[in-house]
ZAFIVO-165078 format. One record per atom (N, C-alpha, C): x, y, z; residue in one letter. Coordinates in steps of 0.2 Angstrom, whole numbers, plus 5000, padded with zeros to 4 digits. Each point is the difference from the previous one (the first is absolute). Last residue first. Layout:
<sites>
XYZA;...
</sites>
This chain:
<sites>
495749654913A;499650014994A;500150034993A;501649975020A;499849934996A;499550014995A;500750195016R;500549984995R;499949944995R;498350065018L;500150044994L;500649994995L;499549845019G;499350024994G;500250044996G;501749815009A;499850055001A;499450034997A;500649754999E;500150054998E;499850065004E;500649755010G;499650044996G;500350064996G;500349755018W;500350054996W;499650034995W;499949905026V;499550004995V;500650054995V;500249825024A;500150074995A;499949984994A;499049935027G;500649994994G;500150054995G;498449995019G;499949944995G;500549994998G;500250195012A;500149955006A;499949924995A;500950204986T;499450005005T;500249945004T;501350154979L;500049965004L;499550015006L;500550064973S;499750015007S;499949955004S;501550124978L;499949935004L;499650015005L;500050134973T;499950015009T;500149935002T;500550184979R;499949945002R;499949995008R;500450214985P;499549954995P;499849955005P;500650245009F;500249935001F;499649954996F;499650245005C;500750004996C;500449945001C;497550085007R;500350034995R;500749984997R;499049885016Q;499549994995Q;500350064994Q;501250005021V;500049934997V;499550004994V;499950195013I;500649984996I;500049954998I;498250025012D;500050034995D;500650014996D;500049885019M;499549964996M;500150054993M;501650005021D;499550034997D;499649984995D;501849875013H;499350015003H;499550044995H;502349864994L;499750045000L;499450005004L;502649894992V;499449995007V;499750064998V;501349924977A;499950045006A;499549995005A;501749914977I;499349985007I;500350045005I;501149984974V;499950055005V;499349965003V;502149974979T;499349975003T;499950045007T;501150094977R;500249975007R;499349975003R;500450144978G;499949935000G;500149965007G;499950234994Q;500649994997Q;500149905001Q;498150145005A;500150034993A;500749964998A;499349995024H;499649964996H;500250014993H;501150155014W;500249925000W;499549944996W;499450235002S;500649994996S;500249945000S;498250045014E;499849994992E;500850004997E;500350045022I;499649944999I;499849984992I;500650225007V;500649964999V;499949925000V;498450145002S;500150034994S;500749954999S;499050005020L;499449964995L;500450024993L;500950095020L;500249975000L;499649954995L;499550235000V;500749994999V;500149944998V;497950045008R;500150024994R;500749984999R;499550005023T;499949964996T;500149994993T;500650185011T;500449955000T;499749934996T;498650195005A;500450024995A;500649945000A;498449975015A;499850004993A;500450034995A;501049915024D;499350054998D;500050004993D;500749805019V;500350064995V;499350034997V;500049805017A;500250075002A;500550044995A;499649784989T;499750015007T;500250055003T;500549894976F;499750065003F;499850025005F;501049784992P;500450075000P;499750075000P;499649745008E;499650065000E;500550074999E;501349804994D;499749995005D;499550075003D;501349884977L;499850075003L;499749995006L;501849884980L;499349985005L;500150065005L;501049914974I;500150075004I;499349995006I;501749874980L;499449995005L;499950055005L;502050024986S;499549974995S;499249995003S;502050185006A;499849945002A;499449974994A;501750215008D;499949964993D;499849945001D;500550165017Q;500249944999Q;500049974993Q;499550235007L;500849974999L;500149934999L;497850095004I;500250024993I;500749974999I;499150015022T;499949924996T;500250024992T;500250175016R;500749955001R;499749954996R;498750164999A;500550034996A;500649945001A;497949985014F;500050004991F;500650014996F;500150055022L;500149925000L;499849994993L;499850235007V;500849964999V;500149934999V;497850095002R;500250034993R;500749975000R;499149995021Q;499749954995Q;500250014993Q;500650155017F;500349955002F;499849934994F;498950215000Q;500550014997Q;500449935003Q;497950025010G;499949994992G;500750014996G;500050015024A;499849934998A;500050024992A;501650165009S;499349985002S;499949944996S;502350085009M;499650014994M;499349975003M;502050025013A;499950074998A;499549994995A;501449815005Q;499550005005Q;499850085000Q;501449934983I;499449965000I;499750025006I;501850164991Q;499949955004Q;499349974998Q;501150164981R;499550015005R;500149935006R;500950074978N;500549995005N;499550025007N;498949994977G;500749935000G;500350015008G;498250144989M;499849985007M;500749935002M;499250124978D;500350075004D;500149955007D;498849864982G;500850044999G;500450055004G;497649885000L;500450015007L;500950014998L;497949914987G;499850075002G;500550025006G;500149794986V;499450015006V;500050065003V;501549974984R;499549964997R;499450025004R;502150065008D;499850044994D;499349984997D;501349865011L;499750045007L;499650064996L;501349854987A;499449965002A;499650055004A;502050074992A;499550004994A;499449975003A;502049995015R;499750084999R;499350004995R;501249805001A;499550015007A;499950064999A;501449954984A;499449974998A;499549995006A;502250115002A;499650044995A;499449965000A;501549895011M;499650075006M;499750044993M;500949824990R;499749985006R;499650045003R;502050044988A;499249984995A;499649995005A;502050025011V;499750084997V;499449984997V;500549795015S;500350054994S;499750074999S;500349835023V;499550034997V;500450054992V;501149775014A;499950074999A;499550034997A;500249765012Q;500050044993Q;500050085000Q;499949805017F;500550045002F;500150034992F;498349824999P;500350005005P;500650065000P;498350004977G;500249955006G;500550035006G;497750104985L;500850025003L;500349925004L;497850034989R;500450034995R;500750015002R;498149925015N;499949954991N;500650014997N;499050195019A;500349925000A;499949984993A;500650265006A;499449944999A;500249944998A;501150235006L;500149945002L;499649945000L;499650244993A;500749974996A;500249915001A;498150145012V;499849974992V;500749964996V;500250115023V;499549935000V;499849984993V;501350195002D;500449935001D;499649955001D;499150224996L;500449984994L;500249935002L;498950095018C;499449974995C;500649984994C;501250025023T;499850044995T;499649974995T;500549935026I;500449994994I;499550054995I;500249915026P;500350054996P;500349994994P;498049835014F;500850034998F;500150054997F;497849945008S;500550035005S;500750004997S;497749904990R;500350064998R;500650045004R;498649744995D;500550045005D;500450074996D;497449874992L;500949994999L;500250065006L;497749954996H;500449945002H;500750015001H;498650154988S;499850005007S;500449955004S;499850004976G;500650045004G;500050005005G;499349794986Q;499650075004Q;500650045003Q;501149844982A;499649985006A;499650085003A;501149904976L;499950075002L;499449975006L;501749844983L;499450025005L;500050055004L;501149884977A;500150065004A;499250005004A;501749814984I;499550025003I;500050055005I;501849914987D;499450014995D;499350025002D;501949925015R;500350074995R;499350014995R;499949795011A;499850055005A;500250084996A;499549814980E;500450015007E;499950055005E;498649864978L;500150065004L;500649985006L;498949854984G;500750005001G;500250075003G;497649924999G;500250014994G;500950015000G;498549975020R;500350064997R;500250034993R;498249815016D;500549994995D;500150074996D;498949875023I;500250074997I;500549994995I;498449835016R;500650024996R;500150064996R;498949835022G;499950014994G;500650034997G;499649995027A;499949964995A;499950034993A;500950125018A;499749955004A;499849934996A;501850224996L;499349974997L;499849945004L;501650235008P;500049924998P;499249994999P;501050254996H;499849965005H;499849924996H;501350174989L;500250025007L;499549955007L;500350034972G;500349935004G;500050025007G;498750144985A;500650015000A;500549945003A;497649974998L;500350024994L;500750014998L;499049995022A;500149934998A;500350014992A;499350185011R;500549985002R;500349934999R;497950084995L;500350054995L;500949975003L;498149895011L;500150004993L;500550024996L;499650095022T;500449945001T;500149974993T;498650195002T;500750015001T;500349935000T;497649974998K;500450054994K;500750005001K;498349895014G;500649974997G;500350034995G;498150055015A;499749954994A;500749964997A;499750205018G;500049925002G;500049954993G;498950244996N;500649995005N;499849945004N;498750004976P;500050045007P;500749995004P;500049994972G;499749975006G;500050035006G;501550004974I;499450055006I;499849935004I;501950084981L;500049955004L;499550035006L;500550054973A;499950035007A;500049955004A;501350024976T;499749975003T;499650045008T;501349994973L;500050055004L;499349975006L;501849894980S;499550015002S;500150055007S;501849894987G;499650064998G;499350025002G;500449744998P;500650065000P;499750074998P;498449845013E;500350004993E;500650065001E;498949855020F;500250064998F;500350014995F;498649815009T;500550024998T;500250074997T;498749775017G;500050064995G;500550024998G;499049875024S;500149984993S;500050054995S;499749955027I;499950054995I;500549964995I;499449925024G;499749974992G;500150054994G;500150105027S;499949934997S;499950004993S;500950175021V;499850004993V;500049924999V;500450045022I;499750074997I;499950014993I;500249815022V;500050024994V;499750054997V;501449925025R;499450044996R;500150004993R;501549925016S;499649954998S;499350044996S;502250144998G;500049945006G;499349964998G;499850134984H;500450055006H;499849945006H;499949964972R;499749995005R;500350055005R;499249944973L;500550035005L;499850005007L;499849874973E;499650005007E;500650045004E;499449944973V;500450035004V;499750015006V;499649894976Q;499849985007Q;500450025006Q;500850094979D;499849955000D;499849945006D;500950264986L;499749965006L;499849944999L;501650164984T;499549965000T;500049975009T;501050224980V;500049975008V;499449955003V;501450094974A;499349985002A;500349985009A;501850144989P;499749944997P;499550005004P;501850194990V;499349975005V;499749964998V;502650084995P;499549994998P;499349975003P;502150175011K;499849944998K;499549974996K;501250245003M;499449975002M;500249934997M;
</sites>
């Protein structure tokens, strides 16, 4: 893992076409911080996450990633938005994680072993050969987390990671997030469940129609 820098926003504005989605956001995600990105639907949470990953252009302002490159950033998109029609096993999905393999580079024995270990970490150690089409939403979300583990990124961006998963899966995924935080990685997650926010996320960034507010989540920050 590359050393984790601060990520700073300076008067960031984001648009979809001519419509302003996010405007005038300034502030810093400190190295190793764990932040919940909250706010109503349509407030621009996913758009901001994509901008942090370098996947959505800025209409104005600046994001300073402290020298992080694309390979140092992992974005876990909403699983429900991903196409699972391609015939591939969950082990291959994990082993072929972006950022760590060059074009036409073969998957090594060591990498396959690491992929199996990542699947075991999320409770899918016996499902490596299962096709992703045959997995439930919760199982596939675990696969995406295992894939993110293998990316070994300094900055981890999670878009609604607990949507459509059961309580047991949520507990497993939260334990992975907590381990990333303990390792000093910076984690930013779009969340709607305020109980999880208050219990597990020390910092918040709330997006509203009136702007953005940085704060501390209640129970962890107390």
